[in-house]
DRENDRENMI-743729 format. One record per residue (C-alpha): x, y, z; residue number from 1. Coordinates in steps of 0.25 Angstrom, whole numbers, plus 5000, padded with zeros to 4 digits. Example, Ala and Ser with C-alpha at 12.3 -4.5 7.8 and 13.67 -1.06 7.14 Angstrom:
% DRENDRENMI-743729
+------+------+------+-----+
:   xx :   yy :   zz :   k :
+------+------+------+-----+
: 5049 : 4982 : 5031 :   1 :
: 5055 : 4996 : 5029 :   2 :
+------+------+------+-----+
This chain:
% DRENDRENMI-743729
+------+------+------+-----+
:   xx :   yy :   zz :   k :
+------+------+------+-----+
: 5401 : 5504 : 5168 :   1 :
: 5415 : 5499 : 5163 :   2 :
: 5418 : 5485 : 5167 :   3 :
: 5432 : 5489 : 5170 :   4 :
: 5427 : 5497 : 5182 :   5 :
: 5423 : 5484 : 5188 :   6 :
: 5436 : 5476 : 5188 :   7 :
: 5438 : 5469 : 5201 :   8 :
: 5452 : 5469 : 5206 :   9 :
: 5459 : 5467 : 5220 :  10 :
: 5447 : 5460 : 5226 :  11 :
: 5449 : 5446 : 5233 :  12 :
: 5443 : 5434 : 5226 :  13 :
: 5432 : 5427 : 5233 :  14 :
: 5436 : 5418 : 5245 :  15 :
: 5429 : 5406 : 5241 :  16 :
: 5433 : 5391 : 5238 :  17 :
: 5443 : 5392 : 5249 :  18 :
: 5448 : 5382 : 5260 :  19 :
: 5442 : 5386 : 5273 :  20 :
: 5448 : 5375 : 5281 :  21 :
: 5461 : 5372 : 5273 :  22 :
: 5464 : 5387 : 5271 :  23 :
: 5464 : 5389 : 5286 :  24 :
: 5478 : 5386 : 5291 :  25 :
: 5474 : 5388 : 5306 :  26 :
: 5462 : 5380 : 5305 :  27 :
: 5468 : 5368 : 5298 :  28 :
: 5481 : 5368 : 5307 :  29 :
: 5472 : 5368 : 5319 :  30 :
: 5463 : 5357 : 5315 :  31 :
: 5475 : 5348 : 5311 :  32 :
: 5482 : 5352 : 5325 :  33 :
: 5470 : 5347 : 5332 :  34 :
: 5468 : 5335 : 5323 :  35 :
: 5482 : 5330 : 5326 :  36 :
: 5478 : 5319 : 5335 :  37 :
: 5466 : 5315 : 5327 :  38 :
: 5466 : 5302 : 5319 :  39 :
: 5471 : 5304 : 5305 :  40 :
: 5457 : 5300 : 5299 :  41 :
: 5451 : 5311 : 5308 :  42 :
: 5461 : 5321 : 5303 :  43 :
: 5458 : 5318 : 5289 :  44 :
: 5443 : 5319 : 5291 :  45 :
: 5444 : 5332 : 5298 :  46 :
: 5453 : 5338 : 5287 :  47 :
: 5444 : 5333 : 5276 :  48 :
: 5431 : 5338 : 5283 :  49 :
: 5437 : 5352 : 5286 :  50 :
: 5443 : 5354 : 5272 :  51 :
: 5430 : 5351 : 5265 :  52 :
: 5422 : 5360 : 5274 :  53 :
: 5433 : 5371 : 5272 :  54 :
: 5431 : 5370 : 5257 :  55 :
: 5416 : 5371 : 5258 :  56 :
: 5417 : 5383 : 5268 :  57 :
: 5425 : 5390 : 5258 :  58 :
: 5417 : 5387 : 5246 :  59 :
: 5408 : 5397 : 5238 :  60 :
: 5396 : 5388 : 5241 :  61 :
: 5398 : 5390 : 5256 :  62 :
: 5400 : 5405 : 5254 :  63 :
: 5387 : 5405 : 5247 :  64 :
: 5379 : 5397 : 5257 :  65 :
: 5385 : 5407 : 5268 :  66 :
: 5380 : 5419 : 5261 :  67 :
: 5366 : 5414 : 5257 :  68 :
: 5364 : 5409 : 5272 :  69 :
: 5367 : 5423 : 5277 :  70 :
: 5360 : 5431 : 5266 :  71 :
: 5348 : 5422 : 5269 :  72 :
: 5346 : 5421 : 5284 :  73 :
: 5336 : 5412 : 5291 :  74 :
: 5321 : 5415 : 5291 :  75 :
: 5311 : 5411 : 5302 :  76 :
: 5298 : 5405 : 5298 :  77 :
: 5289 : 5404 : 5311 :  78 :
: 5277 : 5399 : 5304 :  79 :
: 5273 : 5391 : 5291 :  80 :
: 5264 : 5396 : 5281 :  81 :
: 5252 : 5390 : 5289 :  82 :
: 5255 : 5397 : 5302 :  83 :
: 5262 : 5385 : 5308 :  84 :
: 5274 : 5388 : 5317 :  85 :
: 5287 : 5382 : 5311 :  86 :
: 5298 : 5391 : 5317 :  87 :
: 5308 : 5388 : 5305 :  88 :
: 5320 : 5395 : 5300 :  89 :
: 5323 : 5395 : 5285 :  90 :
: 5338 : 5396 : 5281 :  91 :
: 5344 : 5398 : 5267 :  92 :
: 5348 : 5385 : 5261 :  93 :
: 5363 : 5390 : 5262 :  94 :
: 5361 : 5389 : 5277 :  95 :
: 5358 : 5374 : 5276 :  96 :
: 5369 : 5372 : 5267 :  97 :
: 5379 : 5378 : 5276 :  98 :
: 5373 : 5371 : 5288 :  99 :
: 5373 : 5357 : 5281 : 100 :
: 5387 : 5359 : 5277 : 101 :
: 5391 : 5362 : 5291 : 102 :
: 5383 : 5349 : 5297 : 103 :
: 5388 : 5340 : 5285 : 104 :
: 5402 : 5344 : 5289 : 105 :
: 5401 : 5340 : 5303 : 106 :
: 5400 : 5353 : 5310 : 107 :
: 5390 : 5348 : 5320 : 108 :
: 5398 : 5335 : 5323 : 109 :
: 5409 : 5336 : 5333 : 110 :
: 5406 : 5329 : 5345 : 111 :
: 5409 : 5314 : 5340 : 112 :
: 5419 : 5315 : 5329 : 113 :
: 5434 : 5315 : 5330 : 114 :
: 5440 : 5329 : 5332 : 115 :
: 5425 : 5333 : 5330 : 116 :
: 5426 : 5346 : 5337 : 117 :
: 5439 : 5350 : 5330 : 118 :
: 5434 : 5346 : 5316 : 119 :
: 5420 : 5352 : 5318 : 120 :
: 5426 : 5365 : 5324 : 121 :
: 5435 : 5367 : 5312 : 122 :
: 5424 : 5364 : 5302 : 123 :
: 5415 : 5374 : 5309 : 124 :
: 5426 : 5384 : 5308 : 125 :
: 5427 : 5381 : 5293 : 126 :
: 5413 : 5381 : 5289 : 127 :
: 5409 : 5393 : 5298 : 128 :
: 5417 : 5401 : 5289 : 129 :
: 5407 : 5398 : 5277 : 130 :
: 5396 : 5403 : 5286 : 131 :
: 5394 : 5404 : 5301 : 132 :
: 5379 : 5406 : 5303 : 133 :
: 5375 : 5391 : 5301 : 134 :
: 5386 : 5387 : 5311 : 135 :
: 5376 : 5390 : 5322 : 136 :
: 5368 : 5377 : 5321 : 137 :
: 5380 : 5369 : 5317 : 138 :
: 5387 : 5374 : 5330 : 139 :
: 5375 : 5371 : 5339 : 140 :
: 5372 : 5358 : 5333 : 141 :
: 5387 : 5354 : 5336 : 142 :
: 5386 : 5360 : 5350 : 143 :
: 5373 : 5353 : 5354 : 144 :
: 5380 : 5339 : 5356 : 145 :
: 5387 : 5341 : 5369 : 146 :
: 5374 : 5347 : 5375 : 147 :
: 5365 : 5336 : 5371 : 148 :
: 5375 : 5326 : 5376 : 149 :
: 5370 : 5329 : 5390 : 150 :
: 5359 : 5320 : 5386 : 151 :
: 5364 : 5307 : 5380 : 152 :
: 5350 : 5304 : 5374 : 153 :
: 5349 : 5317 : 5367 : 154 :
: 5363 : 5317 : 5362 : 155 :
: 5361 : 5303 : 5356 : 156 :
: 5349 : 5308 : 5349 : 157 :
: 5354 : 5321 : 5344 : 158 :
: 5369 : 5320 : 5343 : 159 :
: 5370 : 5312 : 5330 : 160 :
: 5360 : 5322 : 5323 : 161 :
: 5368 : 5334 : 5328 : 162 :
: 5382 : 5329 : 5323 : 163 :
: 5376 : 5323 : 5310 : 164 :
: 5382 : 5329 : 5297 : 165 :
: 5369 : 5331 : 5291 : 166 :
: 5361 : 5344 : 5291 : 167 :
: 5346 : 5343 : 5289 : 168 :
: 5338 : 5356 : 5289 : 169 :
: 5324 : 5357 : 5293 : 170 :
: 5316 : 5354 : 5306 : 171 :
: 5313 : 5339 : 5308 : 172 :
: 5313 : 5329 : 5319 : 173 :
: 5328 : 5326 : 5322 : 174 :
: 5326 : 5311 : 5321 : 175 :
: 5323 : 5314 : 5306 : 176 :
: 5336 : 5322 : 5303 : 177 :
: 5350 : 5317 : 5301 : 178 :
: 5356 : 5329 : 5308 : 179 :
: 5351 : 5340 : 5316 : 180 :
: 5355 : 5354 : 5321 : 181 :
: 5354 : 5360 : 5335 : 182 :
: 5353 : 5374 : 5340 : 183 :
: 5353 : 5381 : 5354 : 184 :
: 5343 : 5390 : 5361 : 185 :
: 5349 : 5395 : 5375 : 186 :
: 5347 : 5410 : 5376 : 187 :
: 5335 : 5418 : 5379 : 188 :
: 5331 : 5433 : 5379 : 189 :
: 5333 : 5436 : 5394 : 190 :
: 5345 : 5428 : 5396 : 191 :
: 5355 : 5427 : 5384 : 192 :
: 5368 : 5420 : 5388 : 193 :
: 5362 : 5419 : 5402 : 194 :
: 5355 : 5406 : 5399 : 195 :
: 5351 : 5403 : 5413 : 196 :
: 5341 : 5415 : 5412 : 197 :
: 5333 : 5407 : 5402 : 198 :
: 5319 : 5406 : 5404 : 199 :
: 5314 : 5395 : 5394 : 200 :
: 5307 : 5385 : 5402 : 201 :
: 5308 : 5369 : 5401 : 202 :
: 5296 : 5361 : 5406 : 203 :
: 5299 : 5346 : 5408 : 204 :
: 5289 : 5336 : 5401 : 205 :
: 5287 : 5322 : 5406 : 206 :
: 5297 : 5316 : 5397 : 207 :
: 5311 : 5316 : 5402 : 208 :
: 5319 : 5327 : 5397 : 209 :
: 5308 : 5334 : 5389 : 210 :
: 5304 : 5348 : 5391 : 211 :
: 5295 : 5359 : 5386 : 212 :
: 5302 : 5373 : 5384 : 213 :
: 5296 : 5386 : 5384 : 214 :
: 5304 : 5399 : 5382 : 215 :
: 5312 : 5407 : 5372 : 216 :
: 5326 : 5407 : 5366 : 217 :
: 5332 : 5420 : 5362 : 218 :
: 5343 : 5414 : 5353 : 219 :
: 5340 : 5400 : 5346 : 220 :
: 5351 : 5397 : 5337 : 221 :
: 5348 : 5389 : 5324 : 222 :
: 5333 : 5387 : 5326 : 223 :
: 5331 : 5377 : 5315 : 224 :
: 5340 : 5367 : 5322 : 225 :
: 5334 : 5354 : 5326 : 226 :
: 5336 : 5355 : 5341 : 227 :
: 5341 : 5365 : 5351 : 228 :
: 5347 : 5365 : 5364 : 229 :
: 5340 : 5376 : 5374 : 230 :
: 5341 : 5380 : 5388 : 231 :
: 5328 : 5381 : 5396 : 232 :
: 5324 : 5381 : 5411 : 233 :
: 5319 : 5368 : 5416 : 234 :
: 5315 : 5365 : 5430 : 235 :
: 5329 : 5361 : 5434 : 236 :
: 5335 : 5374 : 5428 : 237 :
: 5341 : 5378 : 5414 : 238 :
: 5342 : 5366 : 5405 : 239 :
: 5346 : 5362 : 5391 : 240 :
: 5335 : 5356 : 5381 : 241 :
: 5335 : 5351 : 5367 : 242 :
: 5324 : 5357 : 5359 : 243 :
: 5321 : 5351 : 5346 : 244 :
: 5314 : 5358 : 5334 : 245 :
: 5306 : 5346 : 5330 : 246 :
: 5301 : 5336 : 5339 : 247 :
: 5303 : 5321 : 5337 : 248 :
: 5289 : 5320 : 5332 : 249 :
: 5291 : 5330 : 5321 : 250 :
: 5284 : 5342 : 5327 : 251 :
: 5291 : 5355 : 5329 : 252 :
: 5295 : 5359 : 5343 : 253 :
: 5290 : 5372 : 5349 : 254 :
: 5301 : 5381 : 5344 : 255 :
: 5296 : 5395 : 5340 : 256 :
: 5307 : 5403 : 5333 : 257 :
: 5302 : 5418 : 5336 : 258 :
: 5313 : 5424 : 5327 : 259 :
: 5326 : 5424 : 5321 : 260 :
: 5337 : 5433 : 5326 : 261 :
: 5342 : 5443 : 5316 : 262 :
: 5357 : 5443 : 5319 : 263 :
: 5369 : 5451 : 5316 : 264 :
: 5376 : 5439 : 5309 : 265 :
: 5374 : 5424 : 5309 : 266 :
: 5363 : 5427 : 5299 : 267 :
: 5362 : 5413 : 5292 : 268 :
: 5359 : 5407 : 5306 : 269 :
: 5345 : 5408 : 5313 : 270 :
: 5345 : 5412 : 5327 : 271 :
: 5331 : 5412 : 5333 : 272 :
: 5322 : 5416 : 5345 : 273 :
: 5313 : 5404 : 5349 : 274 :
: 5302 : 5401 : 5358 : 275 :
: 5300 : 5388 : 5366 : 276 :
: 5285 : 5385 : 5369 : 277 :
: 5283 : 5371 : 5375 : 278 :
: 5296 : 5367 : 5366 : 279 :
: 5299 : 5352 : 5369 : 280 :
: 5314 : 5350 : 5373 : 281 :
: 5323 : 5339 : 5379 : 282 :
: 5332 : 5342 : 5391 : 283 :
: 5347 : 5341 : 5388 : 284 :
: 5354 : 5338 : 5401 : 285 :
: 5349 : 5341 : 5415 : 286 :
: 5339 : 5351 : 5419 : 287 :
: 5346 : 5364 : 5425 : 288 :
: 5359 : 5360 : 5417 : 289 :
: 5356 : 5367 : 5404 : 290 :
: 5368 : 5376 : 5403 : 291 :
: 5378 : 5364 : 5407 : 292 :
: 5371 : 5355 : 5396 : 293 :
: 5371 : 5365 : 5385 : 294 :
: 5385 : 5371 : 5388 : 295 :
: 5392 : 5360 : 5379 : 296 :
: 5384 : 5366 : 5367 : 297 :
: 5388 : 5380 : 5372 : 298 :
: 5403 : 5377 : 5372 : 299 :
: 5402 : 5370 : 5358 : 300 :
: 5395 : 5382 : 5352 : 301 :
: 5405 : 5391 : 5359 : 302 :
: 5416 : 5384 : 5352 : 303 :
: 5409 : 5386 : 5339 : 304 :
: 5408 : 5401 : 5342 : 305 :
: 5423 : 5401 : 5342 : 306 :
: 5424 : 5392 : 5330 : 307 :
: 5414 : 5400 : 5322 : 308 :
: 5421 : 5414 : 5326 : 309 :
: 5434 : 5408 : 5322 : 310 :
: 5428 : 5404 : 5309 : 311 :
: 5423 : 5418 : 5306 : 312 :
: 5436 : 5423 : 5310 : 313 :
: 5444 : 5414 : 5300 : 314 :
: 5434 : 5417 : 5289 : 315 :
: 5435 : 5432 : 5291 : 316 :
: 5451 : 5431 : 5291 : 317 :
: 5450 : 5422 : 5278 : 318 :
: 5442 : 5433 : 5271 : 319 :
: 5451 : 5444 : 5276 : 320 :
: 5464 : 5437 : 5272 : 321 :
: 5458 : 5433 : 5258 : 322 :
: 5454 : 5447 : 5255 : 323 :
: 5468 : 5453 : 5259 : 324 :
: 5475 : 5442 : 5251 : 325 :
: 5468 : 5447 : 5238 : 326 :
: 5466 : 5462 : 5240 : 327 :
: 5477 : 5472 : 5238 : 328 :
: 5478 : 5486 : 5243 : 329 :
: 5489 : 5497 : 5243 : 330 :
: 5497 : 5487 : 5234 : 331 :
: 5497 : 5475 : 5241 : 332 :
: 5488 : 5463 : 5245 : 333 :
: 5481 : 5466 : 5258 : 334 :
: 5486 : 5454 : 5265 : 335 :
: 5501 : 5459 : 5263 : 336 :
: 5497 : 5473 : 5269 : 337 :
: 5503 : 5474 : 5283 : 338 :
: 5491 : 5480 : 5290 : 339 :
: 5481 : 5470 : 5283 : 340 :
: 5491 : 5458 : 5286 : 341 :
: 5490 : 5462 : 5301 : 342 :
: 5475 : 5462 : 5301 : 343 :
: 5474 : 5449 : 5294 : 344 :
: 5485 : 5442 : 5303 : 345 :
: 5477 : 5447 : 5315 : 346 :
: 5464 : 5441 : 5310 : 347 :
: 5472 : 5428 : 5307 : 348 :
: 5477 : 5427 : 5321 : 349 :
: 5463 : 5429 : 5327 : 350 :
: 5457 : 5419 : 5317 : 351 :
: 5469 : 5408 : 5320 : 352 :
: 5467 : 5410 : 5335 : 353 :
: 5452 : 5407 : 5334 : 354 :
: 5454 : 5395 : 5325 : 355 :
: 5465 : 5389 : 5334 : 356 :
: 5456 : 5391 : 5346 : 357 :
: 5444 : 5385 : 5339 : 358 :
: 5451 : 5372 : 5335 : 359 :
: 5457 : 5371 : 5349 : 360 :
: 5443 : 5371 : 5356 : 361 :
: 5438 : 5361 : 5346 : 362 :
: 5449 : 5352 : 5348 : 363 :
: 5447 : 5353 : 5364 : 364 :
: 5433 : 5348 : 5362 : 365 :
: 5438 : 5336 : 5354 : 366 :
: 5448 : 5333 : 5364 : 367 :
: 5437 : 5332 : 5375 : 368 :
: 5446 : 5330 : 5387 : 369 :
: 5443 : 5336 : 5400 : 370 :
: 5455 : 5346 : 5398 : 371 :
: 5450 : 5351 : 5385 : 372 :
: 5436 : 5352 : 5390 : 373 :
: 5441 : 5361 : 5401 : 374 :
: 5449 : 5369 : 5390 : 375 :
: 5437 : 5371 : 5382 : 376 :
: 5429 : 5376 : 5394 : 377 :
: 5437 : 5389 : 5394 : 378 :
: 5442 : 5389 : 5380 : 379 :
: 5428 : 5389 : 5373 : 380 :
: 5422 : 5401 : 5380 : 381 :
: 5435 : 5409 : 5379 : 382 :
: 5437 : 5406 : 5364 : 383 :
: 5422 : 5409 : 5362 : 384 :
: 5424 : 5423 : 5368 : 385 :
: 5436 : 5427 : 5361 : 386 :
: 5436 : 5420 : 5347 : 387 :
: 5421 : 5425 : 5345 : 388 :
: 5425 : 5439 : 5350 : 389 :
: 5436 : 5440 : 5340 : 390 :
: 5428 : 5436 : 5328 : 391 :
: 5421 : 5449 : 5325 : 392 :
: 5432 : 5459 : 5326 : 393 :
: 5441 : 5449 : 5317 : 394 :
: 5429 : 5447 : 5306 : 395 :
: 5427 : 5462 : 5306 : 396 :
: 5442 : 5464 : 5304 : 397 :
: 5443 : 5454 : 5293 : 398 :
: 5431 : 5461 : 5286 : 399 :
: 5439 : 5474 : 5286 : 400 :
: 5450 : 5467 : 5279 : 401 :
: 5441 : 5466 : 5267 : 402 :
: 5437 : 5481 : 5268 : 403 :
: 5424 : 5485 : 5262 : 404 :
: 5423 : 5471 : 5255 : 405 :
: 5423 : 5465 : 5269 : 406 :
: 5411 : 5473 : 5273 : 407 :
: 5403 : 5468 : 5261 : 408 :
: 5394 : 5456 : 5263 : 409 :
: 5399 : 5449 : 5251 : 410 :
: 5413 : 5447 : 5258 : 411 :
: 5407 : 5438 : 5269 : 412 :
: 5414 : 5446 : 5280 : 413 :
: 5401 : 5454 : 5285 : 414 :
: 5395 : 5440 : 5287 : 415 :
: 5407 : 5436 : 5295 : 416 :
: 5407 : 5449 : 5303 : 417 :
: 5392 : 5447 : 5307 : 418 :
: 5394 : 5433 : 5311 : 419 :
: 5406 : 5436 : 5320 : 420 :
: 5399 : 5440 : 5333 : 421 :
: 5390 : 5428 : 5334 : 422 :
: 5399 : 5418 : 5340 : 423 :
: 5403 : 5428 : 5351 : 424 :
: 5389 : 5429 : 5355 : 425 :
: 5384 : 5415 : 5353 : 426 :
: 5385 : 5406 : 5365 : 427 :
: 5389 : 5417 : 5374 : 428 :
: 5395 : 5430 : 5372 : 429 :
: 5408 : 5435 : 5376 : 430 :
: 5404 : 5437 : 5390 : 431 :
: 5398 : 5424 : 5392 : 432 :
: 5410 : 5417 : 5387 : 433 :
: 5419 : 5425 : 5396 : 434 :
: 5411 : 5422 : 5408 : 435 :
: 5411 : 5407 : 5404 : 436 :
: 5426 : 5407 : 5404 : 437 :
: 5426 : 5413 : 5418 : 438 :
: 5416 : 5403 : 5423 : 439 :
: 5426 : 5392 : 5418 : 440 :
: 5438 : 5399 : 5424 : 441 :
: 5431 : 5399 : 5437 : 442 :
: 5424 : 5386 : 5438 : 443 :
: 5433 : 5376 : 5429 : 444 :
: 5448 : 5377 : 5433 : 445 :
: 5450 : 5366 : 5423 : 446 :
: 5446 : 5374 : 5412 : 447 :
: 5457 : 5385 : 5415 : 448 :
: 5467 : 5374 : 5417 : 449 :
: 5464 : 5368 : 5403 : 450 :
: 5464 : 5382 : 5397 : 451 :
: 5477 : 5386 : 5403 : 452 :
: 5483 : 5373 : 5399 : 453 :
: 5480 : 5375 : 5384 : 454 :
: 5486 : 5389 : 5384 : 455 :
: 5498 : 5384 : 5391 : 456 :
: 5502 : 5375 : 5380 : 457 :
: 5508 : 5387 : 5373 : 458 :
: 5515 : 5392 : 5385 : 459 :
: 5529 : 5398 : 5382 : 460 :
: 5526 : 5399 : 5367 : 461 :
: 5523 : 5414 : 5367 : 462 :
: 5526 : 5424 : 5377 : 463 :
: 5514 : 5432 : 5374 : 464 :
: 5505 : 5420 : 5376 : 465 :
: 5512 : 5417 : 5389 : 466 :
: 5509 : 5431 : 5394 : 467 :
: 5495 : 5431 : 5390 : 468 :
: 5493 : 5418 : 5397 : 469 :
: 5499 : 5424 : 5410 : 470 :
: 5490 : 5436 : 5409 : 471 :
: 5478 : 5426 : 5408 : 472 :
: 5482 : 5419 : 5421 : 473 :
: 5482 : 5433 : 5427 : 474 :
: 5468 : 5436 : 5422 : 475 :
: 5463 : 5423 : 5427 : 476 :
: 5469 : 5424 : 5441 : 477 :
: 5462 : 5438 : 5443 : 478 :
: 5447 : 5435 : 5445 : 479 :
: 5444 : 5449 : 5450 : 480 :
: 5434 : 5454 : 5440 : 481 :
: 5437 : 5443 : 5430 : 482 :
: 5422 : 5443 : 5424 : 483 :
: 5424 : 5457 : 5419 : 484 :
: 5438 : 5452 : 5413 : 485 :
: 5432 : 5440 : 5408 : 486 :
: 5433 : 5444 : 5393 : 487 :
: 5447 : 5448 : 5394 : 488 :
: 5451 : 5435 : 5401 : 489 :
: 5444 : 5426 : 5391 : 490 :
: 5451 : 5434 : 5380 : 491 :
: 5464 : 5431 : 5385 : 492 :
: 5461 : 5416 : 5387 : 493 :
: 5457 : 5415 : 5373 : 494 :
: 5469 : 5423 : 5368 : 495 :
: 5479 : 5414 : 5375 : 496 :
: 5472 : 5402 : 5371 : 497 :
: 5473 : 5406 : 5356 : 498 :
: 5487 : 5411 : 5358 : 499 :
: 5491 : 5397 : 5364 : 500 :
: 5485 : 5390 : 5352 : 501 :
: 5492 : 5399 : 5342 : 502 :
: 5505 : 5398 : 5349 : 503 :
: 5505 : 5383 : 5349 : 504 :
: 5499 : 5381 : 5335 : 505 :
: 5499 : 5393 : 5326 : 506 :
: 5510 : 5398 : 5317 : 507 :
: 5520 : 5406 : 5325 : 508 :
: 5516 : 5419 : 5318 : 509 :
: 5501 : 5417 : 5322 : 510 :
: 5505 : 5414 : 5336 : 511 :
: 5515 : 5426 : 5337 : 512 :
: 5504 : 5436 : 5332 : 513 :
: 5493 : 5430 : 5340 : 514 :
: 5501 : 5431 : 5353 : 515 :
: 5507 : 5445 : 5350 : 516 :
: 5494 : 5451 : 5347 : 517 :
: 5483 : 5444 : 5355 : 518 :
: 5492 : 5440 : 5368 : 519 :
: 5504 : 5450 : 5367 : 520 :
: 5496 : 5462 : 5365 : 521 :
: 5503 : 5467 : 5352 : 522 :
: 5489 : 5470 : 5346 : 523 :
: 5480 : 5481 : 5343 : 524 :
: 5465 : 5482 : 5345 : 525 :
: 5461 : 5478 : 5331 : 526 :
: 5465 : 5467 : 5321 : 527 :
: 5478 : 5470 : 5313 : 528 :
: 5486 : 5475 : 5324 : 529 :
: 5496 : 5464 : 5325 : 530 :
: 5511 : 5468 : 5328 : 531 :
: 5518 : 5469 : 5315 : 532 :
: 5530 : 5461 : 5320 : 533 :
: 5522 : 5448 : 5318 : 534 :
: 5522 : 5439 : 5306 : 535 :
: 5508 : 5443 : 5301 : 536 :
: 5510 : 5439 : 5287 : 537 :
: 5511 : 5424 : 5292 : 538 :
: 5499 : 5426 : 5300 : 539 :
: 5491 : 5431 : 5288 : 540 :
: 5496 : 5420 : 5279 : 541 :
: 5492 : 5409 : 5288 : 542 :
: 5477 : 5415 : 5288 : 543 :
: 5477 : 5414 : 5273 : 544 :
: 5469 : 5403 : 5266 : 545 :
: 5478 : 5391 : 5265 : 546 :
: 5481 : 5384 : 5252 : 547 :
+------+------+------+-----+
């Protein structure tokens, strides 16, 4: 066949070797804003860390690792060649490289560093754009710290290993490793999110705080981790326990991996069904207070659900804008076509609102004041509900911007789309988050006060935001049937919070477009239905890779 028929034209160049951090204006501006009061040395250190991580995330090497880790999913080996039970999961080398880079970049180390949560959340946002599946053990290792602090002795033993910037694969006694990973196993077949229905039993041994567990877990995340936080029924009620994979003497704990889940997405990561049969465990916190003990871990992983979804949204937007910049149709670049510009601007608004909210929540963790803790009590489950819900339709729309090319695996968009629902399900689905918000509203008035104080900082800046806040007050004052309206209430709460942040900190064109569409009602049921009176070109220009 004549070579002239294979001339390639009007195709975008590969998006590779770009700056994931420095190229994201909303992210870099947000980080700088929240670092304003940090010591100069800290600001420089954070900038350097995130710049280096962003370059690695946009590299051809990271893209290759991501592709290989997903094309070669984990494999369960229950027995060795001689018939001995080993319960190990084999991962492709690319998985270990991704995970090692994440740990080495400090993505499990937030709790003891200056501005630790902000720098860690921004790093998680950046590196998750390379590949999201390996973020599961990274997230749980980071989130285990507050739960373990319920027992100072355990915290002193494990926290230095959890926050170490060293990744060592393989199962060995924790004392022989420079760094460890943690997983979680809470849900069971019969209960799901209703963890109080758990049937796994815990029988106390003679030694103080030591128990033997018997039962099953329907979802165990990252089964090759060094330790796990689990819930089981002790004589005093539902209790939190630490289960190590390897005991101090080097023997394997009873930890039978029955099978790996075959999942829609998140394919590089292993999720397992496991059985405990006389499994040694150490109690964390008091008997009967398991939910209260583990809630710090749950809250931290919920924030990572928000961060991870925001990262997927930003990566999908980046791919869509890049394609539209370099692809022409009907005589002009796609990015200059009015209707495509509307779609891209709408996607950009969704992405920037999610980014701003993620950074605000992380900064609240760093502040650590009573006021900020109260704010987080409502803001985290509300954000987890809304941002994770918005991820899938946004990624799907971004895929459509590439047309048929976006539907092809080589584009990377199908992997993003498969990944997009997981954060909405993980750590409690939409109903669980909404009901958690209602509980906080009913039982913790200081949380509502802190939330209202935050959104009130933008009072008078935009009439559509003010009207939406007024409607929120009406919604909250009407308790009749509020449980059935919970999703609508939580949606409005999150939108006014995002609107408040954008009105205060984003460029006027972005804030105006967000308030007109999300709060003012001048918006259709699909992306790309913004009012044409807005400065959409400025919104799209801001979403382009800077530099």
